TORKOL-4160 file (C-alpha; in steps of 0.2 Angstrom, whole numbers, padded with zeros to 4 digits, m for minus):
66
<pt num="1" X="0080" Y="0099" Z="0042"/>
<pt num="2" X="0087" Y="0116" Z="0046"/>
<pt num="3" X="0106" Y="0120" Z="0043"/>
<pt num="4" X="0115" Y="0129" Z="0056"/>
<pt num="5" X="0119" Y="0143" Z="0044"/>
<pt num="6" X="0100" Y="0146" Z="0041"/>
<pt num="7" X="0096" Y="0148" Z="0059"/>
<pt num="8" X="0093" Y="0167" Z="0059"/>
<pt num="9" X="0079" Y="0164" Z="0047"/>
<pt num="10" X="0070" Y="0151" Z="0057"/>
<pt num="11" X="0054" Y="0155" Z="0067"/>
<pt num="12" X="0051" Y="0145" Z="0082"/>
<pt num="13" X="0034" Y="0142" Z="0089"/>
<pt num="14" X="0028" Y="0137" Z="0106"/>
<pt num="15" X="0017" Y="0121" Z="0108"/>
<pt num="16" X="0002" Y="0133" Z="0112"/>
<pt num="17" X="0006" Y="0143" Z="0096"/>
<pt num="18" X="0007" Y="0127" Z="0085"/>
<pt num="19" X="m0010" Y="0121" Z="0093"/>
<pt num="20" X="m0018" Y="0138" Z="0089"/>
<pt num="21" X="m0011" Y="0137" Z="0071"/>
<pt num="22" X="m0017" Y="0120" Z="0068"/>
<pt num="23" X="m0034" Y="0122" Z="0078"/>
<pt num="24" X="m0030" Y="0107" Z="0089"/>
<pt num="25" X="m0027" Y="0105" Z="0108"/>
<pt num="26" X="m0010" Y="0107" Z="0115"/>
<pt num="27" X="m0011" Y="0089" Z="0120"/>
<pt num="28" X="m0013" Y="0084" Z="0102"/>
<pt num="29" X="0003" Y="0094" Z="0098"/>
<pt num="30" X="0013" Y="0085" Z="0112"/>
<pt num="31" X="0007" Y="0068" Z="0106"/>
<pt num="32" X="0014" Y="0073" Z="0088"/>
<pt num="33" X="0030" Y="0079" Z="0096"/>
<pt num="34" X="0032" Y="0063" Z="0107"/>
<pt num="35" X="0028" Y="0051" Z="0093"/>
<pt num="36" X="0041" Y="0059" Z="0081"/>
<pt num="37" X="0028" Y="0065" Z="0068"/>
<pt num="38" X="0032" Y="0083" Z="0072"/>
<pt num="39" X="0050" Y="0088" Z="0074"/>
<pt num="40" X="0054" Y="0099" Z="0090"/>
<pt num="41" X="0068" Y="0106" Z="0099"/>
<pt num="42" X="0068" Y="0105" Z="0118"/>
<pt num="43" X="0073" Y="0121" Z="0127"/>
<pt num="44" X="0074" Y="0118" Z="0145"/>
<pt num="45" X="0057" Y="0110" Z="0150"/>
<pt num="46" X="0048" Y="0116" Z="0135"/>
<pt num="47" X="0047" Y="0112" Z="0117"/>
<pt num="48" X="0049" Y="0123" Z="0101"/>
<pt num="49" X="0044" Y="0119" Z="0084"/>
<pt num="50" X="0049" Y="0128" Z="0068"/>
<pt num="51" X="0036" Y="0135" Z="0058"/>
<pt num="52" X="0042" Y="0126" Z="0042"/>
<pt num="53" X="0040" Y="0109" Z="0051"/>
<pt num="54" X="0022" Y="0114" Z="0055"/>
<pt num="55" X="0019" Y="0118" Z="0037"/>
<pt num="56" X="0027" Y="0103" Z="0031"/>
<pt num="57" X="0017" Y="0092" Z="0043"/>
<pt num="58" X="0001" Y="0100" Z="0037"/>
<pt num="59" X="0006" Y="0098" Z="0019"/>
<pt num="60" X="0009" Y="0080" Z="0021"/>
<pt num="61" X="m0007" Y="0077" Z="0031"/>
<pt num="62" X="m0019" Y="0083" Z="0017"/>
<pt num="63" X="m0029" Y="0069" Z="0009"/>
<pt num="64" X="m0044" Y="0069" Z="m0003"/>
<pt num="65" X="m0060" Y="0063" Z="0006"/>
<pt num="66" X="m0070" Y="0058" Z="m0009"/>
């Protein structure tokens, strides 16, 4: 989680930017956000995801396939 005092260093990404970064569709990112797997902040009618949260999600999602 992000502390209020650290907010100046936080980089927020749009759903489209997260999708491009992860090489998945925007719908996949929306599903992750709505399921709670990927934390997001709602700004008006859109969502923003911190770059750190995306990196944490990807780090936790790695697994060995063999």
